[in-house]
C-alpha positions, -999 to 999 in steps of 0.1 A, spaced: -66 -35 249 -72 -30 286 -57 -56 309 -90 -70 321 -102 -74 285 -69 -89 275 -70 -115 303 -106 -123 293 -96 -127 257 -67 -149 264 -88 -171 288 -115 -175 261 -89 -183 234 -73 -209 256 -106 -225 263 -115 -227 226 -81 -243 218 -85 -268 247 -119 -278 233 -107 -281 197 -73 -297 201 -85 -333 207 -108 -333 177 -85 -314 153 -51 -329 160 -19 -312 170 -11 -296 137 -45 -280 132 -45 -271 169 -13 -252 166 -25 -234 136 -56 -224 156 -34 -210 184 -14 -190 159 -46 -176 143 -60 -166 177 -28 -150 188 -16 -133 155 -48 -128 136 -50 -129 98 -22 -105 90 6 -117 67 42 -105 68 54 -78 43 71 -87 11 100 -64 20 107 -53 55 139 -34 48 123 1 53 122 -3 90 144 23 107 154 40 74 150 75 60 128 69 30 117 90 0 87 80 -21 87 89 -58 60 81 -84 67 85 -121 39 82 -147 42 72 -183 45 102 -205 9 98 -218 -4 99 -182 14 131 -174 -9 150 -196 -41 130 -192 -41 127 -154 -22 157 -141 -13 154 -104 -22 117 -100 14 106 -95 21 133 -68 -12 124 -50 -3 87 -51 32 92 -38 18 113 -9 -7 87 1 19 59 0 42 81 21 15 86 47 8 49 50 45 40 53 49 67 80 19 53 99 26 16 96 63 9 92 81 8 126 108 35 132 107 48 96 115 84 87 97 95 56 110 124 37 83 151 35 66 148 2 68 185 -5 105 183 -3 106 153 -27 83 171 -52 103 203 -51 136 184 -58 119 165 -87 106 198 -102 138 216 -99 163 190 -111 168 169 -142 169 132 -133 164 98 -148 169 73 -120 151 71 -87 184 68 -69 192 104 -80 161 116 -62 169 97 -31 204 111 -29 191 146 -37 168 146 -6 194 127 15 173 95 19 187 61 29 163 44 5 139 54 -22 107 37 -31 100 42 -68 66 36 -84 63 34 -122 27 42 -129 20 24 -162 -18 28 -164 -43 49 -146 -79 55 -155 -112 60 -137 -138 56 -164 -156 25 -178 -174 41 -207 -191 75 -204 -215 69 -176 -196 46 -152 -166 50 -130 -142 21 -125 -107 27 -115 -79 7 -132 -42 9 -127 -10 -10 -133 23 -2 -116 58 -16 -110 74 -11 -76 111 -8 -69 132 0 -39 168 12 -41 194 15 -13 212 48 -17 237 37 10 247 7 -11 256 26 -43 219 26 -54 215 -11 -53 181 -25 -63 169 -44 -33 133 -50 -41 112 -52 -73 77 -63 -79 50 -59 -106 20 -48 -85 -11 -69 -94 -35 -49 -115 -58 -27 -94 -95 -25 -103 -120 -5 -82 -147 -16 -77 -137 -51 -87 -172 -63 -98 -185 -33 -118 -188 4 -121 -203 33 -102 -227 56 -119 -212 90 -127 -245 105 -115 -239 91 -80 -204 103 -74 -183 134 -82 -153 127 -104 -128 143 -81 -141 123 -51 -140 90 -70 -104 97 -82 -94 104 -46 -110 72 -35 -92 52 -61 -59 68 -54 -63 59 -17 -71 23 -26 -42 20 -50 -18 35 -25 -28 9 1 -24 -19 -24 12 -7 -31 23 4 4 12 -29 20 41 -46 5 62 -30 32 42 -38 64 21 -66 79 -15 -65 65 -47 -84 61 -45 -103 28 -83 -103 25 -88 -66 29 -97 -61 -8 -128 -84 -5 -147 -55 9 -140 -31 -19 -173 -36 -37 -193 -27 -6 -170 3 1 -177 17 -34 -214 17 -28 -212 39 3 
């Protein structure tokens, strides 16, 4: 914001609060002030990636490895981009370096990958379901994943774990296969899924997904 605009915005916000406070009461008034100042963003579920060197690894179930080749790498790359953009002072290990280490080494635990690329922490995503079809003539992305973070500097300690809520895109129905190229729809869904996973690590708008149906129609 420019300074004149910021001054104008603050003055307008103060006026609104001054008008509303007497009728709403102190508690509601304070909540209004917080909303005007902070907006609708909520804090991340895990803020421990700040200032760390982080590797992102996505591992699909065996059945997905053959059915949706490349999805796990694309998802990890999108998550890494979002973390680099939105987490303060983070250093994200280049995804090519992570993929190269994974391809050239036998490993079972995410911590092994983190140590292999000299990361402080590793974000591991178990991709348990991924599909983009609802029948033969409609696209509708569906995915399930479990998210874990390991601290390589604390002997591989598990510091965060969460089953990510099932992802469905678009939420209310499918998109005709005649209206969208399969490759483009897959890319759209991977981008949506990456955001829904990565947002656990930075402040975000909890209502962002409400616009997904409209976005799918564009």
